[in-house]
C-alpha positions as CSV (number, residue, x, y, z in Angstrom):
1,M,-23.8,-6.1,24.3
2,S,-25.9,-5.1,21.4
3,L,-28.3,-7.9,20.2
4,R,-28.8,-6.6,16.7
5,R,-27.4,-8.2,13.6
6,V,-24.1,-6.7,12.4
7,F,-22.9,-6.8,8.8
8,V,-19.1,-7.1,8.7
9,A,-18.5,-4.9,5.7
10,R,-20.1,-2.0,7.6
11,L,-17.7,-2.6,10.6
12,A,-14.7,-1.9,8.5
13,G,-13.0,1.3,9.6
14,I,-15.3,2.1,12.6
15,A,-13.7,3.2,15.8
16,V,-12.9,0.9,18.8
17,F,-13.0,2.5,22.3
18,D,-12.0,1.4,25.8
19,P,-14.5,1.7,28.7
20,L,-13.2,5.2,29.4
21,G,-14.0,6.5,26.0
22,D,-10.5,6.6,24.7
23,Q,-10.1,5.4,21.1
24,V,-8.0,2.2,20.8
25,G,-8.0,1.9,17.1
26,R,-10.2,1.0,14.1
27,V,-11.7,-2.3,13.0
28,R,-10.1,-3.8,9.9
29,D,-11.5,-7.3,9.8
30,V,-13.4,-10.0,11.7
31,V,-11.8,-13.4,12.4
32,V,-14.0,-16.5,12.2
33,S,-13.4,-20.2,12.3
34,F,-15.2,-23.1,10.6
35,S,-15.6,-26.3,12.5
36,A,-17.2,-29.7,11.8
37,T,-18.5,-29.7,15.4
38,R,-20.3,-26.4,15.1
39,R,-23.2,-25.7,12.7
40,K,-22.4,-22.0,12.3
41,P,-19.0,-20.4,11.9
42,R,-17.8,-19.0,15.2
43,V,-16.5,-15.4,15.5
44,L,-13.1,-15.4,17.3
45,G,-12.5,-11.7,17.4
46,L,-11.6,-8.5,15.5
47,V,-8.5,-7.3,13.7
48,V,-8.0,-3.8,15.0
49,E,-5.5,-1.2,13.6
50,V,-4.0,0.7,16.5
51,P,-1.7,3.8,16.4
52,G,1.5,3.1,14.7
53,R,-0.3,1.1,12.1
54,R,-0.1,-2.1,14.1
55,R,-2.8,-4.6,13.4
56,V,-3.6,-6.5,16.6
57,F,-6.2,-9.2,17.5
58,V,-9.0,-8.4,20.0
59,P,-10.8,-11.5,21.1
60,I,-14.6,-11.3,20.9
61,T,-14.7,-12.0,24.6
62,R,-13.1,-8.6,25.2
63,V,-15.8,-6.9,23.2
64,T,-18.6,-5.5,25.4
65,S,-20.6,-3.7,22.8
66,I,-21.0,-3.3,19.0
67,D,-23.5,-0.5,18.5
68,G,-24.0,3.0,17.2
69,G,-21.1,2.8,14.7
70,Q,-18.6,2.0,17.4
71,V,-17.0,-1.0,19.2
72,I,-16.4,-0.9,23.0
73,T,-13.9,-3.2,24.5
74,T,-12.8,-4.1,28.1
75,G,-9.6,-2.0,27.5
76,L,-7.3,-5.0,27.8
77,V,-5.6,-5.3,24.3
78,N,-2.6,-7.5,23.5
79,M,-0.4,-5.3,21.3
80,R,1.3,-8.2,19.6
81,R,1.0,-8.1,15.8
82,F,-1.9,-10.2,14.5
83,E,-0.9,-13.3,12.5
84,Q,-3.6,-15.4,10.9
85,R,-3.6,-19.1,11.7
86,P,-4.4,-21.8,9.1
87,T,-7.7,-22.6,10.9
88,E,-8.9,-19.0,10.8
89,S,-10.6,-17.0,8.1
90,L,-10.9,-13.2,7.7
91,V,-14.3,-12.2,6.6
92,L,-13.3,-9.2,4.5
93,A,-10.0,-10.5,3.2
94,D,-11.1,-14.1,2.5
95,L,-14.9,-14.5,2.3
96,L,-16.1,-11.5,0.3
97,D,-16.5,-12.3,-3.4
98,R,-16.3,-16.0,-2.6
99,E,-18.7,-18.2,-4.7
100,V,-21.1,-20.3,-2.8
101,T,-24.0,-22.6,-3.6
102,V,-27.3,-21.6,-2.1
103,R,-30.1,-24.1,-1.3
104,Q,-33.7,-22.9,-1.2
105,R,-36.7,-25.1,-0.3
106,G,-38.7,-26.2,-3.3
107,E,-36.3,-24.4,-5.7
108,E,-33.2,-25.4,-7.6
109,D,-29.8,-24.7,-6.0
110,F,-27.9,-21.7,-7.5
111,V,-24.4,-20.2,-7.5
112,A,-24.0,-16.8,-5.9
113,T,-21.2,-14.4,-4.9
114,V,-20.8,-13.3,-1.3
115,E,-21.3,-9.6,-0.9
116,D,-21.4,-9.4,2.9
117,V,-21.6,-11.6,6.0
118,A,-23.8,-11.0,9.1
119,I,-22.8,-11.9,12.6
120,E,-25.1,-12.2,15.7
121,Q,-24.7,-12.8,19.4
122,D,-25.5,-16.3,20.7
123,R,-24.9,-15.5,24.3
124,P,-22.9,-12.9,26.2
125,R,-19.6,-12.3,24.4
126,E,-20.2,-15.2,22.0
127,W,-20.9,-14.4,18.3
128,S,-21.5,-16.5,15.2
129,V,-21.9,-16.0,11.5
130,T,-25.7,-16.4,10.9
131,K,-26.5,-14.8,7.5
132,V,-24.8,-14.3,4.1
133,F,-25.7,-11.5,1.8
134,V,-25.2,-12.9,-1.8
135,R,-25.7,-11.8,-5.4
136,R,-26.9,-14.4,-7.9
137,G,-24.4,-15.6,-10.5
138,Q,-20.7,-16.5,-10.7
139,G,-18.4,-13.5,-10.5
140,A,-21.3,-11.3,-9.8
141,S,-19.3,-8.6,-7.9
142,T,-16.8,-8.3,-10.7
143,L,-19.6,-8.1,-13.3
144,R,-21.4,-5.4,-11.4
145,R,-18.2,-3.4,-11.0
146,L,-17.2,-3.6,-14.7
147,T,-20.7,-3.3,-16.4
148,G,-22.9,-1.7,-13.7
149,R,-25.3,-4.7,-14.1
150,R,-26.8,-5.7,-10.8
151,G,-28.0,-9.3,-10.3
152,E,-30.6,-10.3,-7.7
153,T,-29.5,-10.1,-4.1
154,L,-30.7,-12.2,-1.3
155,L,-30.0,-12.6,2.5
156,V,-29.7,-16.3,3.1
157,D,-29.1,-18.4,6.2
158,V,-25.5,-19.5,6.5
159,L,-26.7,-23.1,7.0
160,D,-28.3,-22.9,3.5
161,T,-24.9,-22.2,1.8
162,T,-22.1,-24.5,0.9
163,G,-18.6,-23.5,-0.1
164,L,-18.2,-20.5,2.3
165,A,-15.2,-22.2,3.9
166,T,-13.6,-23.2,0.6
167,R,-11.4,-20.8,-1.3
168,T,-12.6,-20.0,-4.8
169,E,-10.1,-20.2,-7.6
170,G,-9.7,-16.8,-9.2
171,Q,-11.8,-15.1,-6.5
172,S,-12.6,-11.5,-7.1
173,A,-11.4,-8.8,-4.8
174,A,-13.9,-6.1,-5.6
175,R,-15.8,-6.0,-2.3
176,L,-12.6,-6.3,-0.3
177,L,-11.2,-3.2,-2.0
178,E,-14.5,-1.4,-1.4
179,A,-14.2,-2.1,2.3
180,Y,-10.7,-0.8,2.4
181,D,-11.2,2.2,0.0
182,D,-10.2,4.6,2.8
183,L,-6.7,3.2,3.3
184,K,-3.6,4.9,2.1
185,P,-1.2,2.8,-0.1
186,A,1.1,2.0,2.9
187,D,-1.8,0.8,5.0
188,L,-3.3,-1.2,2.1
189,A,0.1,-2.8,1.6
190,E,-0.1,-4.0,5.2
191,V,-3.4,-5.6,4.5
192,I,-2.1,-7.3,1.3
193,H,1.0,-8.5,3.0
194,D,-1.0,-10.3,5.7
195,L,-3.1,-12.2,3.1
196,T,-2.3,-15.7,1.9
197,P,-0.1,-15.8,-1.3
198,G,-3.0,-16.7,-3.6
199,R,-5.3,-14.1,-2.2
200,R,-2.5,-11.5,-2.2
201,V,-2.1,-11.8,-5.9
202,E,-5.9,-11.7,-6.5
203,V,-6.3,-8.5,-4.5
204,A,-3.2,-6.8,-6.0
205,S,-4.4,-7.7,-9.5
206,A,-7.7,-6.0,-8.9
207,L,-6.1,-2.6,-8.2
208,D,-5.7,-0.1,-11.0
209,D,-2.1,0.3,-12.3
210,E,-1.3,3.5,-10.5
211,K,-2.7,2.3,-7.1
212,L,-0.9,-1.0,-7.5
213,A,2.4,0.8,-8.2
214,D,2.0,2.8,-5.0
215,V,1.2,-0.3,-3.0
216,I,4.1,-2.4,-4.4
217,E,6.5,0.4,-3.3
218,E,5.4,-0.2,0.3
219,L,5.7,-4.0,0.2
220,P,8.7,-6.2,1.2
221,A,10.8,-7.4,-1.8
222,D,9.5,-11.0,-1.7
223,D,5.9,-9.7,-2.0
224,Q,6.9,-7.3,-4.8
225,I,8.4,-10.1,-6.8
226,E,5.5,-12.4,-6.2
227,I,2.9,-9.9,-7.4
228,L,4.9,-8.6,-10.4
229,T,5.7,-12.0,-11.7
230,H,2.1,-13.1,-11.5
231,L,0.9,-10.2,-13.7
232,E,0.7,-10.4,-17.4
233,T,3.9,-8.9,-19.0
234,E,2.2,-5.9,-20.5
235,R,0.5,-5.0,-17.3
236,A,3.7,-5.6,-15.2
237,A,5.5,-3.1,-17.5
238,D,2.7,-0.5,-17.1
239,V,2.9,-0.9,-13.3
240,L,6.7,-0.4,-13.4
241,E,6.2,2.8,-15.4
242,F,3.9,4.2,-12.6
243,M,6.4,3.3,-9.9
244,E,9.1,5.8,-8.8
245,P,12.1,5.0,-11.0
246,D,14.4,4.2,-8.1
247,D,11.9,1.8,-6.5
248,A,11.2,0.2,-9.9
249,A,15.0,-0.2,-10.5
250,D,15.4,-1.8,-7.0
251,L,12.6,-4.2,-7.8
252,L,14.0,-5.2,-11.2
253,S,17.5,-5.7,-9.7
254,E,16.0,-8.5,-7.6
255,L,15.2,-10.4,-10.7
256,P,17.4,-12.5,-13.1
257,E,19.0,-10.4,-15.8
258,A,16.9,-12.0,-18.6
259,T,13.7,-11.2,-16.7
260,Q,14.8,-7.6,-16.1
261,E,15.4,-7.1,-19.8
262,H,12.1,-8.8,-20.7
263,Y,10.2,-6.2,-18.6
264,L,12.3,-3.3,-19.8
265,Q,11.7,-4.3,-23.4
266,H,7.9,-4.0,-22.9
267,M,8.1,-0.6,-21.2
268,E,8.0,2.7,-23.2
269,P,11.6,3.5,-24.1
270,D,11.6,6.9,-22.4
271,E,10.2,5.2,-19.2
272,A,12.8,2.4,-19.3
273,A,15.8,4.7,-19.9
274,P,16.0,6.1,-16.3
275,L,15.7,2.5,-14.9
276,R,18.6,1.3,-17.1
277,R,20.7,4.3,-15.9
278,L,20.0,3.5,-12.3
279,M,20.6,-0.2,-12.7
280,A,24.1,0.6,-14.1
281,Y,25.2,1.7,-10.7
282,D,25.9,-0.3,-7.6
283,D,22.9,-0.3,-5.2
284,N,25.0,1.2,-2.3
285,T,26.2,4.2,-4.3
286,A,24.7,7.7,-4.9
287,G,23.9,6.6,-8.5
288,G,22.1,3.5,-7.3
289,L,20.2,5.4,-4.5
290,M,19.2,8.5,-6.5
291,T,15.8,9.5,-7.9
292,P,16.3,10.5,-11.5
293,E,13.3,12.8,-11.7
294,P,13.9,15.8,-9.3
295,I,12.4,19.2,-9.8
296,V,14.6,20.9,-12.4
297,L,14.1,24.6,-13.4
298,G,16.2,27.1,-15.3
299,P,18.0,30.1,-13.6
300,E,15.5,32.5,-15.1
301,A,12.5,30.8,-13.5
302,T,10.8,32.7,-10.7
303,I,10.3,31.7,-7.1
304,A,6.6,31.7,-7.8
305,E,7.1,29.1,-10.5
306,A,9.3,27.0,-8.2
307,L,6.7,27.1,-5.4
308,A,4.0,25.9,-7.9
309,W,6.2,22.9,-8.7
310,V,6.9,21.9,-5.1
311,R,3.2,22.2,-4.3
312,R,2.2,19.5,-6.8
313,E,0.5,16.6,-5.1
314,E,2.6,13.9,-6.8
315,V,5.9,15.4,-5.6
316,S,7.1,13.6,-2.4
317,P,8.0,15.8,0.6
318,A,11.6,14.9,0.3
319,L,11.8,15.9,-3.4
320,A,9.8,19.0,-2.7
321,S,12.5,20.2,-0.2
322,L,14.8,21.4,-2.9
323,V,14.8,22.7,-6.5
324,C,17.7,21.9,-8.8
325,V,18.7,24.7,-11.2
326,C,20.3,23.8,-14.5
327,R,21.0,25.3,-17.9
328,P,18.7,23.8,-20.6
329,P,17.7,21.1,-21.4
330,L,15.9,21.0,-18.1
331,E,16.0,17.2,-17.6
332,T,18.4,14.5,-16.4
333,P,21.0,13.5,-17.4
334,T,21.6,16.4,-19.9
335,G,21.1,19.7,-18.1
336,R,24.3,21.3,-16.8
337,Y,24.0,21.7,-13.0
338,L,24.2,25.3,-11.5
339,G,23.1,24.9,-7.9
340,I,20.1,24.2,-5.7
341,V,17.5,26.3,-3.9
342,H,16.0,25.0,-0.6
343,I,12.3,25.4,0.0
344,Q,12.8,27.5,3.1
345,R,14.8,30.0,0.9
346,L,11.9,30.0,-1.6
347,L,9.5,31.0,1.2
348,R,11.7,33.9,2.3
349,E,12.2,35.6,-1.0
350,P,9.9,37.8,-3.2
351,P,7.8,35.6,-5.6
352,H,9.0,37.5,-8.7
353,S,12.7,37.0,-8.0
354,A,14.7,34.7,-10.3
355,L,16.1,31.4,-9.0
356,G,19.5,32.2,-10.4
357,S,19.8,35.1,-7.9
358,I,19.5,32.9,-4.8
359,L,21.4,29.8,-5.7
360,D,23.2,27.7,-3.1
361,K,26.5,27.1,-4.9
362,E,28.5,26.1,-1.9
363,L,27.0,22.6,-1.5
364,E,29.3,20.2,-3.3
365,P,27.2,17.8,-5.3
366,L,27.6,14.1,-5.0
367,Q,29.2,11.9,-7.6
368,P,27.3,8.8,-8.8
369,T,30.1,6.5,-7.5
370,D,30.1,8.0,-3.9
371,S,29.4,5.3,-1.3
372,L,26.3,5.0,0.8
373,G,28.4,6.1,3.8
374,S,29.5,9.2,2.0
375,V,25.9,10.1,1.1
376,T,24.7,9.5,4.7
377,R,27.5,11.6,6.2
378,M,26.7,14.5,3.8
379,L,23.0,14.5,4.6
380,A,23.8,14.4,8.3
381,N,26.6,17.0,8.3
382,Y,24.5,19.6,6.5
383,N,21.1,18.6,7.9
384,L,19.8,17.9,4.4
385,T,16.7,16.0,3.2
386,G,18.2,15.6,-0.3
387,A,21.4,16.2,-2.3
388,P,22.1,16.5,-6.1
389,V,24.1,13.9,-8.0
390,V,26.2,15.1,-11.1
391,D,28.5,13.3,-13.5
392,E,32.1,14.3,-14.3
393,E,31.0,16.8,-16.9
394,G,28.7,18.5,-14.4
395,H,25.4,17.2,-15.8
396,L,22.6,16.7,-13.2
397,L,21.8,12.9,-12.9
398,G,19.3,13.0,-10.1
399,V,18.8,13.6,-6.3
400,V,19.4,11.3,-3.4
401,T,16.7,11.9,-0.7
402,V,16.7,10.9,2.9
403,D,14.0,8.3,2.3
404,D,16.2,6.7,-0.3
405,V,19.0,6.4,2.2
406,L,16.7,5.0,5.0
407,D,15.4,2.3,2.7
408,H,19.0,1.1,2.3
409,I,20.4,1.5,5.9
410,L,17.4,-0.1,7.6
411,P,17.3,-4.0,7.9
412,E,16.1,-5.7,4.7
413,D,12.9,-6.9,6.5
414,W,12.1,-3.6,8.2
415,R,8.7,-3.4,6.4
416,E,7.8,-6.8,7.9
417,E,9.0,-5.9,11.4
418,R,7.8,-2.3,11.6
419,H,4.7,-3.4,13.6
420,E,6.4,-5.9,15.9
421,V,6.5,-4.9,19.5
422,T,8.7,-6.3,22.3
423,D,7.1,-7.9,25.3
424,E,7.9,-6.1,28.4
């Protein structure tokens, strides 16, 4: 076991290996406990993200080495999903950005903000929190992030601090988000979901609007509502505008009608309009499932133009699988639907060819009132990842994609259960 001091923020994301050198996962946090019978907080273990995005607990007694930018374990890892107990604290999730009071001999006590925590080995396979890296001043991390001003930093003994075990009201989340900067929205959503309700709102509020919108889309409905309703109305409206329209409509549909209208009124009219259209349909119909912003081009557009559209980073893989072809205006719900072109066909034809010459006109589009069962059967029968939805006059309304369908046929709590494993 390495005897050197280890700073927890630097552990975030480093690889965890078994004794044979096979990677088990990556460190996502360190679990500690505060006790009246112990002077220093005790390290209980690590939260490790293993393949499949499961977050599991590895006791510190199973850790044989923390050194050289890696963690070595005994190889015996319980794959049950980690659940934080009331007596436990997560260093990155709970302690960073917490305000503490620092005592120094011969000097006046001062308030500081926790920037990092150091752990050290007491004896074989036993570790404790020994040092706290702090920055002078209340809200110091937030001030540094917003203004670039850097207050004095100090490395102090954990025994010279008070308040480390006490949650700070309105605690910043700047350092936590720095530690998790490499996570994709779905993975960050897992981190946020596992936090306490108060900390969850703090961390979510610290994200920029676009990132928060991406994260909210990956959270269970209860978490979505909790976060949205704790935001100021104007900011909540901005976040809804960044969300995919079908996801935003699903979220609003979980709220009382008066609350729905309140948020819609604060959105830009052209951003609120697609949500109003989606919310007019039953959830389990093609109209309620569809995405109202598919790729739409005219029949004279070239294959090269279409490929440029499907290559755009913000277009999801499911939406990129097909291009809808309409007569102008080229937007829903006004363009008259002519047909679709699948991406495989685009890749097989000369780039200068017009889309109108390779249309798939045989696929019968969905009607907005078609049931979820009808939509599912159509996608399965024709091996599709998406299908167009048109109204009675033949205007394109949107596209139902396979991920829209999966969201509705999976159990409501599938996001919460996706990391659960069954004991053999």
